[in-house]
C-alpha positions as CSV (number, residue, x, y, z in Angstrom):
1,M,120.8,290.9,41.4
2,R,123.5,291.4,43.1
3,Y,126.6,288.9,42.7
4,Q,129.2,288.5,45.8
5,I,132.1,288.2,43.6
6,K,135.5,287.0,45.7
7,I,139.4,286.7,45.1
8,G,140.0,283.2,43.4
9,D,136.3,282.9,42.5
10,T,136.4,281.0,38.8
11,F,134.1,281.8,35.9
12,G,134.9,279.5,32.5
13,L,138.2,280.3,31.8
14,W,138.3,283.4,34.2
15,V,139.9,283.6,37.8
16,V,139.0,286.8,39.9
17,V,142.2,288.3,41.3
18,S,141.1,291.7,42.7
19,T,137.6,293.1,43.7
20,P,138.1,297.6,43.5
21,P,135.3,298.7,45.3
22,S,134.5,300.9,42.5
23,T,135.4,302.1,38.6
24,C,134.5,304.4,36.4
25,D,131.1,303.1,36.1
26,K,129.4,303.7,38.4
27,K,126.3,301.8,37.8
28,H,127.9,298.3,37.9
29,R,131.1,297.0,40.1
30,H,133.6,295.4,38.3
31,S,136.2,292.2,39.2
32,E,139.9,292.2,38.0
33,C,140.2,289.1,35.8
34,S,142.9,286.8,34.7
35,C,141.8,284.3,32.1
36,I,143.7,280.7,31.7
37,C,145.7,282.2,28.7
38,G,147.5,284.8,31.1
39,H,145.3,288.2,29.4
40,T,143.5,290.3,32.4
41,K,141.0,292.4,32.1
42,M,138.1,294.5,34.2
43,V,134.6,292.3,33.9
44,R,131.7,293.2,35.5
45,N,130.8,291.5,38.4
46,D,126.9,290.5,36.8
47,H,128.7,289.0,33.7
48,L,131.0,286.8,35.3
49,G,127.3,285.8,38.1
50,S,125.7,285.3,34.6
51,G,128.0,283.3,32.7
52,R,127.8,285.6,29.9
53,S,131.3,286.7,30.1
54,N,133.4,283.4,30.3
55,G,137.0,284.3,29.0
56,C,138.9,286.7,27.1
57,R,138.1,288.1,23.6
58,A,141.3,285.8,22.7
59,C,140.3,282.9,23.9
60,T,136.5,282.9,23.1
61,T,136.4,283.8,19.7
62,I,133.9,282.2,17.5
63,T,135.1,280.7,14.1
64,H,133.4,277.7,14.1
65,N,129.7,278.8,13.5
66,M,128.7,276.3,16.1
67,T,127.4,278.4,18.9
68,N,124.1,276.9,18.7
69,S,124.7,273.1,18.4
70,K,124.2,270.4,21.5
71,A,127.8,270.1,21.2
72,Y,128.7,273.9,21.5
73,H,126.0,274.3,24.6
74,T,127.4,271.0,26.4
75,W,130.8,271.9,26.2
76,E,129.7,275.5,27.6
77,G,128.1,273.5,30.3
78,M,131.0,271.6,31.6
79,I,133.2,274.4,31.6
80,D,130.6,276.2,33.5
81,R,129.5,273.3,36.1
82,C,133.8,273.0,37.2
83,E,134.9,276.2,36.9
84,N,131.8,278.7,37.6
85,T,131.7,278.4,41.8
86,K,128.1,280.3,41.4
87,N,126.8,277.3,39.4
88,K,124.1,275.6,41.0
89,C,125.6,272.4,40.0
90,Y,129.3,273.3,41.3
91,Q,129.4,271.2,44.1
92,R,128.5,268.5,42.7
93,Y,131.7,268.8,39.9
94,G,133.9,271.6,40.4
95,G,133.3,271.5,44.3
96,R,134.3,267.9,44.5
97,G,137.0,268.3,42.6
98,I,136.1,267.2,39.0
99,R,137.8,269.1,35.9
100,V,138.0,269.4,32.7
101,C,141.3,268.6,30.9
102,S,143.1,271.6,29.6
103,R,143.0,269.9,26.0
104,W,139.3,270.6,26.4
105,M,139.1,274.4,27.7
106,S,139.2,275.1,23.8
107,F,135.8,273.6,21.9
108,E,137.6,273.0,18.9
109,N,139.3,270.3,20.5
110,F,136.3,268.9,22.6
111,Y,134.7,268.6,19.3
112,E,137.5,266.9,17.3
113,D,137.4,264.3,20.0
114,M,133.8,264.0,20.8
115,G,132.1,265.3,17.3
116,D,128.4,265.8,17.1
117,P,126.1,263.5,20.2
118,A,123.1,261.2,18.5
119,T,119.6,262.3,19.2
120,G,119.1,261.3,22.3
121,L,123.1,261.0,23.7
122,S,124.2,263.7,26.5
123,I,127.8,263.6,27.5
124,D,128.9,260.9,30.6
125,R,132.1,260.6,32.5
126,I,132.5,256.5,32.3
127,D,134.2,256.9,35.8
128,N,131.9,259.4,37.7
129,D,135.2,260.2,40.5
130,S,137.2,261.3,37.5
131,G,137.3,264.4,35.1
132,Y,136.3,265.6,32.0
133,C,138.9,264.4,28.9
134,P,138.8,262.2,26.2
135,E,140.0,258.8,27.6
136,N,136.6,259.2,30.3
137,C,134.1,260.5,28.2
138,R,131.5,259.7,25.6
139,W,127.9,260.3,24.8
140,A,125.7,258.2,26.4
141,T,121.9,257.5,26.9
142,P,119.9,257.9,29.7
143,K,119.5,254.5,30.9
144,Q,123.7,254.8,30.4
145,Q,123.4,257.8,32.7
146,A,121.7,256.7,35.4
147,R,123.3,253.4,35.9
148,N,126.6,255.5,36.2
149,T,125.6,257.6,39.3
150,S,127.2,257.9,42.3
151,A,124.4,256.7,44.1
152,N,124.3,253.0,42.2
153,R,125.0,250.0,43.9
154,L,127.7,248.2,42.6
155,I,128.2,244.7,42.7
156,T,131.4,242.3,41.2
157,H,130.6,238.8,40.9
158,E,133.1,236.1,38.7
159,G,135.5,239.2,38.3
160,K,132.7,241.8,36.2
161,T,131.0,245.0,38.2
162,L,127.7,245.8,37.2
163,C,125.0,247.8,39.0
164,L,122.3,246.3,40.4
165,T,120.1,247.4,37.3
166,A,122.5,246.0,35.3
167,W,122.6,242.1,37.3
168,A,119.2,242.1,37.4
169,E,118.6,242.2,33.2
170,W,121.4,240.0,33.3
171,T,119.8,237.0,35.7
172,G,116.4,237.9,34.7
173,L,115.8,238.6,38.4
174,A,113.7,241.3,40.1
175,V,115.6,244.8,41.0
176,S,113.5,244.5,44.0
177,T,114.4,240.6,44.5
178,L,118.4,240.9,44.7
179,A,118.4,244.4,46.7
180,S,116.5,242.3,49.2
181,R,118.6,240.2,49.5
182,L,121.9,241.9,49.4
183,D,120.3,243.7,52.0
184,R,119.5,240.7,54.6
185,G,122.9,240.1,53.9
186,W,123.3,237.1,51.0
187,S,126.6,236.8,49.3
188,S,126.5,238.6,45.5
189,E,126.9,235.2,44.5
190,R,123.8,233.4,46.6
191,A,122.1,236.6,45.4
192,L,122.8,236.4,41.7
193,T,122.6,232.9,41.4
194,T,119.7,231.6,43.3
195,P,116.4,231.0,41.5
196,P,113.4,233.0,42.4
197,Q,111.0,231.0,44.9
198,K,107.6,230.1,43.0
199,S,104.5,231.4,43.9
């Protein structure tokens, strides 16, 4: 598979600074890349595109013995979604301005702040429009994750803002009932406080 690499593309900690037409390696195309730490290196295009090279040796030397842990895979995926323009999810993350804070470009710092996730939990941004940083991230259940997507309908009542599902649990009303009421133009107060009609 050929990877179309252009100047300015980012792959993990690498930024492509030039794309020479040929190299001494006749079988593989290379690009000149600059790491976030300032080091530059010629990196094979297929290694960049496949995620096999995410930064220079100085930045990716493994000393924590956690490369097979869920925390490490979470960290790798987080950076790739935000920095790798070839990642299939890039447009929903880096493409719309979601970035990883400078502190978390180091796995050790990420792990110090987040620790190990409990079984069934995954990383979640509390503010879905802000980036990955200690103040905006938590380990969350699938239910919490689903409620925190940009597609959720948020309702504010008496100073409290919750998604439709949370309000349904709070009031004991069905989600479909609340949605129908709001779609008909009811105010949030009326929709949330009117008892359901008895059949």
